[in-house]
N, CA, C and O atoms as a MOPAC input file, in Angstrom:
PM7 MOZYME 1SCF
protein

 N     51.30400 1   -66.96900 1    76.67900 1
 C     51.08200 1   -65.78700 1    77.27000 1
 C     49.68700 1   -65.54400 1    77.95200 1
 O     48.71500 1   -64.97300 1    77.45600 1
 N     49.80700 1   -66.12000 1    79.23600 1
 C     48.85200 1   -66.03700 1    80.36800 1
 C     47.53900 1   -66.54400 1    79.73400 1
 O     46.49700 1   -65.92000 1    79.93000 1
 N     47.56800 1   -67.73800 1    78.92700 1
 C     46.64900 1   -68.74800 1    78.82900 1
 C     45.88700 1   -67.80500 1    77.77100 1
 O     44.78300 1   -68.32900 1    77.61800 1
 N     45.95100 1   -66.95100 1    77.17800 1
 C     45.25100 1   -66.21200 1    76.18300 1
 C     45.80600 1   -66.48900 1    74.91400 1
 O     46.98200 1   -66.35400 1    74.57800 1
 N     44.66400 1   -66.96600 1    74.10800 1
 C     45.28400 1   -67.37300 1    72.72600 1
 C     45.02100 1   -65.90500 1    71.95400 1
 O     44.22000 1   -65.00300 1    72.19700 1
 N     45.98400 1   -66.05400 1    70.98000 1
 C     46.45000 1   -64.92200 1    70.44200 1
 C     45.73800 1   -65.10900 1    68.98600 1
 O     45.54000 1   -66.26500 1    68.61500 1
 N     45.42200 1   -64.24400 1    68.31100 1
 C     44.59200 1   -64.42400 1    66.76300 1
 C     45.79200 1   -63.98500 1    65.81600 1
 O     46.40200 1   -62.92000 1    65.90300 1
 N     46.04500 1   -65.11200 1    64.79300 1
 C     46.39200 1   -64.57900 1    63.85600 1
 C     46.60800 1   -63.35200 1    63.22200 1
 O     45.65000 1   -62.68000 1    62.84100 1
 N     48.00200 1   -62.91200 1    63.03800 1
 C     47.85500 1   -61.17400 1    62.40400 1
 C     47.14600 1   -61.64800 1    61.13600 1
 O     47.04400 1   -62.66300 1    60.44600 1
 N     46.51000 1   -59.80000 1    61.21200 1
 C     45.90400 1   -59.99100 1    59.81100 1
 C     44.47000 1   -60.24600 1    60.02000 1
 O     43.67400 1   -59.72400 1    59.24000 1
 N     44.13200 1   -60.83800 1    60.78900 1
 C     42.91300 1   -61.70400 1    60.97800 1
 C     41.73200 1   -61.24300 1    61.99000 1
 O     41.62100 1   -61.92900 1    63.00600 1
 N     40.93700 1   -60.27300 1    61.84100 1
 C     40.07600 1   -59.73500 1    62.67100 1
 C     38.94900 1   -60.41200 1    62.88500 1
 O     38.83900 1   -61.57800 1    62.50600 1
 N     38.15700 1   -59.88600 1    63.39900 1
 C     36.64100 1   -60.72200 1    63.93200 1
 C     35.93000 1   -61.05700 1    62.17100 1
 O     36.58300 1   -60.87500 1    61.14300 1
 N     35.06000 1   -61.36400 1    62.19600 1
 C     34.66100 1   -61.61800 1    60.86100 1
 C     33.38600 1   -60.35100 1    61.07000 1
 O     32.95800 1   -60.01000 1    62.17300 1
 N     32.96300 1   -59.82800 1    59.85700 1
 C     32.39800 1   -58.91300 1    59.42800 1
 C     31.23300 1   -59.24300 1    58.51300 1
 O     31.53100 1   -60.03500 1    57.61800 1
 N     30.15100 1   -58.88000 1    58.52400 1
 C     29.56200 1   -59.32700 1    57.79200 1
 C     28.53000 1   -57.73800 1    57.10600 1
 O     27.90800 1   -56.95500 1    57.82500 1
 N     28.62900 1   -57.67700 1    55.79200 1
 C     28.16500 1   -56.74400 1    55.00700 1
 C     26.65500 1   -56.43300 1    54.91600 1
 O     26.17500 1   -57.16300 1    54.04900 1
 N     25.76000 1   -55.67000 1    55.44700 1
 C     24.39000 1   -55.40800 1    55.36900 1
 C     24.20400 1   -54.86100 1    54.18500 1
 O     24.79700 1   -53.85000 1    53.80800 1
 N     22.95600 1   -55.80300 1    53.19600 1
 C     23.01700 1   -55.37100 1    52.15400 1
 C     21.85200 1   -53.96100 1    51.58400 1
 O     21.47200 1   -53.62100 1    50.46400 1
 N     21.58900 1   -53.45600 1    52.90900 1
 C     20.88000 1   -52.14700 1    52.94000 1
 C     21.48500 1   -50.83500 1    53.22700 1
 O     21.03900 1   -49.75900 1    52.83000 1
 N     22.44400 1   -50.99600 1    53.88600 1
 C     23.46200 1   -49.80200 1    54.22000 1
 C     24.76600 1   -49.87500 1    53.91000 1
 O     25.34300 1   -48.79100 1    53.81800 1
 N     25.34500 1   -50.77800 1    53.73700 1
 C     26.69100 1   -51.46000 1    53.06700 1
 C     27.88600 1   -51.47100 1    54.32800 1
 O     29.09500 1   -51.63500 1    54.15900 1
 N     27.26400 1   -51.27500 1    55.46900 1
 C     28.38300 1   -51.20000 1    56.62600 1
 C     28.50100 1   -52.76300 1    56.94300 1
 O     27.82800 1   -53.67300 1    56.46000 1
 N     29.61500 1   -52.83900 1    57.95600 1
 C     29.97500 1   -54.28600 1    58.32100 1
 C     29.46700 1   -54.20700 1    59.92300 1
 O     29.45800 1   -53.18200 1    60.60500 1
 N     29.09200 1   -55.40400 1    60.30200 1
 C     28.74500 1   -55.93400 1    61.36700 1
 C     29.27600 1   -57.35300 1    61.66500 1
 O     29.64600 1   -58.15600 1    60.80800 1
 N     29.26000 1   -57.56800 1    63.12300 1
 C     29.73800 1   -58.80100 1    63.34900 1
 C     28.39100 1   -59.91600 1    63.55100 1
 O     27.30000 1   -59.64000 1    64.04900 1
 N     28.81200 1   -61.16200 1    63.03600 1
 C     28.19200 1   -62.32400 1    63.15700 1
 C     26.98500 1   -62.24700 1    63.86400 1
 O     25.84200 1   -62.44400 1    63.45300 1
 N     27.54700 1   -61.80600 1    65.44000 1
 C     26.62200 1   -61.82100 1    66.33100 1
 C     25.58900 1   -60.82800 1    66.50400 1
 O     24.66900 1   -61.06100 1    67.28700 1
 N     25.64400 1   -59.69500 1    65.82800 1
 C     24.50200 1   -58.72200 1    65.80300 1
 C     24.12000 1   -58.46400 1    64.22200 1
 O     23.46100 1   -57.46700 1    63.92900 1
 N     24.45500 1   -59.18300 1    63.44200 1
 C     23.94100 1   -58.82400 1    61.91100 1
 C     22.46900 1   -59.02000 1    62.05800 1
 O     21.73700 1   -58.21500 1    61.48100 1
 N     21.89500 1   -60.07000 1    62.81800 1
 C     20.37100 1   -60.28000 1    62.79500 1
 C     20.05900 1   -58.92900 1    63.28300 1
 O     19.49500 1   -58.21100 1    62.45700 1
 N     20.29200 1   -58.43500 1    64.40600 1
 C     19.87800 1   -57.31300 1    65.24300 1
 C     19.61300 1   -56.10200 1    64.06000 1
 O     18.61100 1   -55.59800 1    63.55400 1
 N     21.01000 1   -55.93700 1    63.92300 1
 C     21.05800 1   -54.76300 1    62.55100 1
 C     19.93800 1   -54.91600 1    61.65700 1
 O     19.00500 1   -54.11800 1    61.55900 1
 N     20.09800 1   -56.10000 1    60.94600 1
 C     19.21300 1   -55.92400 1    59.81100 1
 C     17.85200 1   -55.70200 1    60.14800 1
 O     17.10500 1   -55.48100 1    59.19500 1
 N     17.40200 1   -55.71000 1    61.19300 1
 C     15.93600 1   -55.63100 1    61.42500 1
 C     15.61000 1   -54.29600 1    61.58600 1
 O     14.56700 1   -53.82500 1    61.13300 1
 N     16.67300 1   -53.46700 1    62.38100 1
 C     16.80300 1   -51.99600 1    62.60600 1
 C     17.05900 1   -51.20900 1    61.50200 1
 O     16.47100 1   -50.13200 1    61.41100 1
 N     17.87200 1   -51.57700 1    60.60500 1
 C     18.03100 1   -51.03700 1    59.43800 1
 C     17.03500 1   -51.35500 1    57.90700 1
 O     17.11900 1   -50.81700 1    56.80300 1
 N     16.05100 1   -52.51700 1    58.44000 1
 C     14.96500 1   -52.38000 1    57.54300 1
 C     13.94000 1   -51.39500 1    57.78300 1
 O     13.36600 1   -50.79300 1    56.87500 1
 N     13.62700 1   -51.17300 1    59.48700 1
 C     12.80000 1   -49.99600 1    59.82900 1
 C     13.60400 1   -48.88400 1    59.42400 1
 O     12.96300 1   -47.90400 1    59.04200 1
 N     14.68500 1   -48.80800 1    59.41400 1
 C     15.25600 1   -46.98700 1    59.23500 1
 C     15.10200 1   -46.90200 1    57.67900 1
 O     14.87500 1   -45.79000 1    57.20300 1
 N     15.20500 1   -47.95400 1    56.86900 1
 C     14.90700 1   -47.61300 1    55.55600 1
 C     13.73500 1   -47.39900 1    55.23800 1
 O     13.54900 1   -46.46900 1    54.45400 1
 N     12.82700 1   -47.99800 1    55.61600 1
 C     11.23200 1   -48.10800 1    55.30700 1
 C     10.56600 1   -46.37600 1    56.02500 1
 O      9.68700 1   -45.67100 1    55.52800 1
 N     11.43800 1   -46.10200 1    57.40300 1
 C     10.75200 1   -44.85900 1    57.54000 1
 C     11.38800 1   -43.55900 1    56.62600 1
 O     10.74300 1   -42.60100 1    56.20000 1
 N     12.78900 1   -43.81000 1    56.46100 1
 C     13.06400 1   -42.64700 1    55.39300 1
 C     12.52500 1   -42.71300 1    54.03000 1
 O     12.31700 1   -41.65300 1    53.44000 1
 N     12.26800 1   -43.85600 1    53.44900 1
 C     11.64600 1   -43.80700 1    52.53500 1
 C     10.05800 1   -43.25600 1    52.59300 1
 O      9.65200 1   -42.48000 1    51.72800 1
 N      9.34700 1   -43.64200 1    53.49600 1
 C      8.02300 1   -43.06000 1    54.05100 1
 C      8.04800 1   -41.52800 1    53.87100 1
 O      7.01100 1   -40.98600 1    53.48700 1
 N      9.29200 1   -40.68600 1    54.15000 1
 C      8.87700 1   -39.40000 1    54.05100 1
 C      9.53500 1   -38.68000 1    53.00100 1
 O      9.89200 1   -37.50200 1    53.00600 1
 N      9.70100 1   -39.93100 1    51.69300 1
 C      9.71900 1   -39.36800 1    50.67100 1
 C      8.60500 1   -39.25900 1    49.55400 1
 O      7.92200 1   -40.28100 1    49.50000 1
 N      8.25600 1   -38.28800 1    48.66200 1
 C      7.01100 1   -38.18700 1    47.99000 1
 C      7.08100 1   -40.03700 1    47.03000 1
 O      8.01200 1   -40.69200 1    46.56100 1
 N      5.91500 1   -40.21100 1    47.10500 1
 C      5.44100 1   -41.54300 1    46.86900 1
 C      6.56300 1   -41.94900 1    45.20600 1
 O      7.43600 1   -42.81200 1    45.11900 1
 N      6.17900 1   -41.14400 1    44.30800 1
 C      7.20500 1   -41.06400 1    43.27000 1
 C      8.64000 1   -41.25800 1    43.46700 1
 O      9.23500 1   -41.53300 1    42.42500 1
 N      9.20700 1   -41.20400 1    44.30300 1
 C     10.82600 1   -41.11800 1    44.74700 1
 C     10.89700 1   -41.98700 1    45.46700 1
 O     12.02900 1   -42.03700 1    45.94900 1
 N      9.90400 1   -43.16200 1    46.01600 1
 C     10.34600 1   -43.97600 1    47.38400 1
 C     10.35200 1   -45.53900 1    46.51300 1
 O      9.56200 1   -46.11100 1    45.76100 1
 N     11.62300 1   -45.82000 1    47.05200 1
 C     12.18800 1   -47.39000 1    46.59700 1
 C     11.78800 1   -48.48000 1    47.20700 1
 O     11.49900 1   -48.27300 1    48.38500 1
 N     11.62600 1   -49.88100 1    46.74900 1
 C     11.39700 1   -50.69200 1    47.55500 1
 C     12.41700 1   -51.10100 1    48.67300 1
 O     13.50600 1   -50.54800 1    48.52300 1
 N     12.33800 1   -51.85900 1    49.65900 1
 C     13.36400 1   -52.33600 1    50.73600 1
 C     14.21500 1   -53.39900 1    49.70900 1
 O     13.69000 1   -54.34900 1    49.12900 1
 N     15.21800 1   -53.13200 1    49.64800 1
 C     16.20500 1   -54.05100 1    49.58200 1
 C     16.17000 1   -55.54400 1    49.77000 1
 O     16.00200 1   -55.78500 1    50.96600 1
 N     16.26100 1   -56.60700 1    49.06800 1
 C     16.22600 1   -57.94900 1    49.61000 1
 C     17.93100 1   -58.71800 1    49.35100 1
 O     18.75200 1   -58.58900 1    48.44300 1
 N     17.92600 1   -59.29300 1    50.25700 1
 C     19.11900 1   -59.87200 1    50.30300 1
 C     20.06200 1   -60.71900 1    48.92800 1
 O     19.48100 1   -61.61200 1    48.31200 1
 N     21.09100 1   -60.45000 1    48.66200 1
 C     21.39100 1   -60.82500 1    47.68000 1
 C     21.28600 1   -62.53600 1    46.94500 1
 O     21.91600 1   -63.35900 1    47.61100 1
 N     20.74500 1   -62.97500 1    45.98500 1
 C     20.25100 1   -64.28800 1    45.92100 1
 C     21.40200 1   -65.10700 1    45.47600 1
 O     21.39600 1   -66.30800 1    45.74700 1
 N     22.32400 1   -64.62000 1    44.86500 1
 C     23.63200 1   -65.42400 1    44.33800 1
 C     24.55100 1   -66.22100 1    45.70300 1
 O     25.31700 1   -67.18500 1    45.71000 1
 N     24.20600 1   -65.58800 1    46.45100 1
 C     25.32900 1   -65.98000 1    47.62700 1
 C     24.70600 1   -67.16900 1    48.69400 1
 O     25.46700 1   -67.45900 1    49.61800 1
 N     23.55000 1   -67.79400 1    48.65400 1
 C     22.92000 1   -68.70000 1    49.24100 1
 C     22.88500 1   -68.71800 1    50.51900 1
 O     23.25200 1   -69.69600 1    51.16900 1
 N     22.34300 1   -67.40500 1    51.14500 1
 C     22.23700 1   -66.96900 1    52.12900 1
 C     20.68600 1   -66.13700 1    52.13200 1
 O     20.41000 1   -65.09400 1    51.54000 1
 N     19.75700 1   -67.02300 1    53.05100 1
 C     18.56500 1   -66.46000 1    53.11700 1
 C     18.28600 1   -65.12900 1    54.20800 1
 O     19.16300 1   -64.76400 1    54.99000 1
 N     17.50500 1   -64.75000 1    54.16400 1
 C     17.15800 1   -63.72900 1    55.16200 1
 C     16.97400 1   -64.37900 1    56.46200 1
 O     17.53900 1   -63.93200 1    57.45900 1
 N     16.06000 1   -65.62000 1    56.51600 1
 C     16.22100 1   -65.89100 1    57.67100 1
 C     17.46800 1   -66.33300 1    58.17200 1
 O     17.64500 1   -66.05400 1    59.35800 1
 N     18.47000 1   -67.00100 1    57.55200 1
 C     20.03000 1   -67.02100 1    57.76900 1
 C     20.40500 1   -65.76600 1    58.77800 1
 O     20.89200 1   -65.83300 1    59.90700 1
 N     20.09500 1   -64.81400 1    58.15200 1
 C     20.63700 1   -63.49200 1    58.50400 1
 C     20.27100 1   -63.22400 1    59.97400 1
 O     21.11200 1   -63.02400 1    60.85100 1
 N     18.91300 1   -63.23800 1    60.16600 1
 C     18.24200 1   -62.83000 1    61.25800 1
 C     18.42900 1   -63.85200 1    62.55700 1
 O     18.25700 1   -63.53800 1    63.73500 1
 N     18.82500 1   -65.15100 1    62.04600 1
 C     19.07700 1   -66.31500 1    62.88200 1
 C     20.21900 1   -66.50600 1    63.27300 1
 O     20.27200 1   -67.43100 1    64.08400 1
 N     21.61100 1   -65.81800 1    62.95100 1
 C     22.74000 1   -66.26200 1    63.12000 1
 C     22.72700 1   -66.03600 1    64.58900 1
 O     22.32200 1   -64.98700 1    65.09000 1
 N     23.28100 1   -67.27300 1    65.41500 1
 C     23.43600 1   -67.40200 1    66.91400 1
 C     24.96000 1   -67.09100 1    67.25900 1
 O     25.94700 1   -67.24100 1    66.53800 1
 N     24.88400 1   -66.67400 1    68.40200 1
 C     26.32200 1   -65.98500 1    69.09000 1
 C     27.25600 1   -67.27200 1    68.51000 1
 O     26.78900 1   -68.39500 1    68.32500 1
 N     28.46200 1   -66.95000 1    68.29400 1
 C     29.42100 1   -68.16600 1    68.46600 1
 C     29.36900 1   -69.27300 1    67.15100 1
 O     30.18900 1   -70.15700 1    66.89900 1
 N     28.23500 1   -68.94700 1    66.47200 1
 C     27.67000 1   -69.86000 1    65.07300 1
 C     27.83900 1   -69.05400 1    63.77200 1
 O     27.57500 1   -67.85200 1    63.73300 1
 N     28.20400 1   -69.61700 1    62.90700 1
 C     27.96100 1   -68.45400 1    61.76000 1
 C     27.37600 1   -69.38000 1    60.62000 1
 O     27.76900 1   -69.38000 1    59.45400 1
 N     26.31000 1   -70.21800 1    61.17900 1
 C     25.47800 1   -71.00600 1    60.41300 1
 C     26.17900 1   -71.92400 1    59.15200 1
 O     25.44700 1   -72.40700 1    58.28800 1
 N     27.19600 1   -72.06000 1    59.13000 1
 C     28.06800 1   -72.42300 1    58.25400 1
 C     27.80800 1   -71.82300 1    56.64900 1
 O     27.56400 1   -72.48800 1    55.64200 1
 N     27.92100 1   -70.60900 1    56.75700 1
 C     27.88900 1   -69.80300 1    55.86000 1
 C     28.83200 1   -68.95400 1    55.35900 1
 O     29.30400 1   -68.08600 1    56.09300 1
 N     29.26500 1   -69.09400 1    53.94300 1
 C     30.33500 1   -68.68900 1    53.44700 1
 C     30.01500 1   -66.87300 1    53.19700 1
 O     29.37800 1   -66.20400 1    52.38200 1
 N     30.73000 1   -66.64100 1    54.21700 1
 C     30.57300 1   -64.93600 1    54.57700 1
 C     31.11500 1   -64.15000 1    53.73200 1
 O     30.76700 1   -62.99400 1    53.49100 1
 N     32.04600 1   -64.78800 1    53.22100 1
 C     33.12200 1   -63.91800 1    52.02800 1
 C     32.31400 1   -63.93900 1    50.60000 1
 O     32.49100 1   -62.91500 1    49.94100 1
 N     31.82100 1   -64.50800 1    50.25800 1
 C     30.57300 1   -64.82400 1    49.07700 1
 C     29.47300 1   -63.69400 1    49.45600 1
 O     29.22200 1   -62.71400 1    48.75500 1
 N     28.88800 1   -64.00000 1    50.64500 1
 C     27.31700 1   -63.22100 1    50.99100 1
 C     28.32900 1   -61.49600 1    50.84900 1
 O     27.93800 1   -60.69900 1    49.99600 1
 N     29.49600 1   -61.13800 1    51.69600 1
 C     29.71100 1   -60.00500 1    51.81700 1
 C     29.76500 1   -59.48000 1    50.31100 1
 O     29.08500 1   -58.50100 1    50.00600 1
 N     30.54700 1   -60.10500 1    49.39000 1
 C     30.96000 1   -59.83000 1    48.00200 1
 C     29.43400 1   -59.38000 1    47.27200 1
 O     29.22800 1   -58.33200 1    46.65900 1
 N     28.28400 1   -60.66800 1    47.57000 1
 C     27.08600 1   -60.16700 1    46.73700 1
 C     26.62100 1   -59.00100 1    47.49000 1
 O     26.30300 1   -58.03000 1    46.80500 1
 N     26.51000 1   -58.89300 1    48.84900 1
 C     25.85800 1   -57.79600 1    49.64900 1
 C     26.57000 1   -56.20100 1    49.15000 1
 O     25.97300 1   -55.12900 1    49.05100 1
 N     27.57700 1   -56.40300 1    48.97100 1
 C     28.21400 1   -55.20600 1    48.92000 1
 C     27.84200 1   -54.57000 1    47.31500 1
 O     27.49500 1   -53.40500 1    47.12600 1
 N     27.98400 1   -55.50000 1    46.34300 1
 C     27.03300 1   -55.52500 1    45.02200 1
 C     25.67100 1   -54.96900 1    45.12500 1
 O     25.27000 1   -54.00500 1    44.47300 1
 N     25.09900 1   -55.52800 1    45.84300 1
 C     23.48100 1   -55.31200 1    45.90800 1
 C     23.35500 1   -53.82100 1    46.53700 1
 O     22.68900 1   -52.99900 1    45.90700 1
 N     23.98900 1   -53.43400 1    47.79200 1
 C     24.04100 1   -52.08700 1    47.89200 1
 C     24.79800 1   -51.25000 1    47.03700 1
 O     24.39700 1   -50.08800 1    46.97700 1
 N     25.76200 1   -51.53600 1    46.38000 1
 C     25.93400 1   -50.33800 1    45.35400 1
 C     25.04600 1   -50.29400 1    44.27000 1
 O     24.70600 1   -49.20900 1    43.79800 1
 N     24.66500 1   -51.28200 1    43.85800 1
 C     23.44200 1   -51.12200 1    42.76100 1
 C     22.09100 1   -50.38300 1    43.45000 1
 O     21.24500 1   -49.99400 1    42.64400 1
 N     21.92600 1   -50.24400 1    44.35500 1
 C     20.50800 1   -49.96700 1    45.03800 1
 C     21.23900 1   -48.21800 1    45.00800 1
 O     20.62600 1   -47.34700 1    44.39000 1
 N     22.38000 1   -47.92800 1    45.63100 1
 C     22.96900 1   -46.63100 1    45.79800 1
 C     23.14000 1   -45.87500 1    44.62900 1
 O     22.95000 1   -44.65800 1    44.63100 1
 N     23.59800 1   -46.70300 1    43.30300 1
 C     23.61900 1   -45.76000 1    42.42600 1
 C     21.91900 1   -45.79300 1    41.90800 1
 O     21.42100 1   -44.71200 1    41.59300 1
 N     21.22300 1   -46.82100 1    41.84900 1
 C     19.80300 1   -46.21600 1    41.35600 1
 C     19.27200 1   -44.98800 1    41.88100 1
 O     18.68800 1   -44.11700 1    41.23700 1
 N     19.53900 1   -44.99900 1    43.16300 1
 C     18.87600 1   -43.80100 1    44.44400 1
 C     19.52700 1   -42.55800 1    43.70600 1
 O     18.92700 1   -41.48700 1    43.61700 1
 N     20.81800 1   -42.77300 1    43.17400 1
 C     21.29900 1   -41.44600 1    42.74000 1
 C     20.82900 1   -41.18500 1    41.55900 1
 O     20.40000 1   -40.10100 1    41.16400 1
 N     20.91600 1   -42.32800 1    40.89600 1
 C     20.25000 1   -41.76500 1    39.45600 1
 C     18.90100 1   -41.57800 1    39.13100 1
 O     18.43800 1   -41.26500 1    38.03400 1
 N     18.17600 1   -41.84700 1    40.42300 1
 C     16.64100 1   -41.42900 1    40.61400 1
 C     16.84600 1   -39.57400 1    40.58800 1
 O     16.46800 1   -38.74300 1    39.76200 1
 N     17.63100 1   -39.43000 1    41.92000 1
 C     17.67900 1   -38.12300 1    42.07800 1
 C     18.01600 1   -37.16600 1    41.29300 1
 O     17.71000 1   -35.97500 1    41.34200 1
 N     18.91200 1   -37.95400 1    40.27700 1
 C     19.49700 1   -36.58400 1    39.14500 1
 C     18.34800 1   -36.85200 1    38.05200 1
 O     18.38000 1   -35.99200 1    37.17200 1
 N     17.59700 1   -37.57200 1    37.91900 1
 C     16.41800 1   -37.80600 1    36.81500 1
 C     15.48300 1   -36.78700 1    37.03600 1
 O     14.76500 1   -36.34900 1    36.13700 1
 N     15.45300 1   -36.29900 1    38.45500 1
 C     14.05500 1   -35.67900 1    39.13300 1
 C     14.37200 1   -34.55400 1    39.04700 1
 O     13.47100 1   -33.73800 1    39.24100 1
 N     15.76400 1   -34.02300 1    38.72500 1
 C     16.38800 1   -32.62900 1    38.83000 1
 C     16.03200 1   -32.04600 1    37.77400 1
 O     16.38300 1   -30.88600 1    37.56200 1

């Protein structure tokens, strides 16, 4: 087909889940996103009273991916990372943090 390769049906580009905000980003942009998301998270927390502030979420430990791995993904290379395993762990981390935040707000009422 005009020399273009077709992607198999049902296979989109690989998305990596941000453990801070829970959104998916491509492997080429996840490193840039994590840096920006960390800054945004800390800026939002700085607006809260000290007793309501949460610490910056850390990458999930059970996914065998370090923060350095996330920040240094090179375009076209996935660092031999099991992204499906990471995505599951990152989504769990995000959900636990979101739940803790919701519970803290409820307890403060």
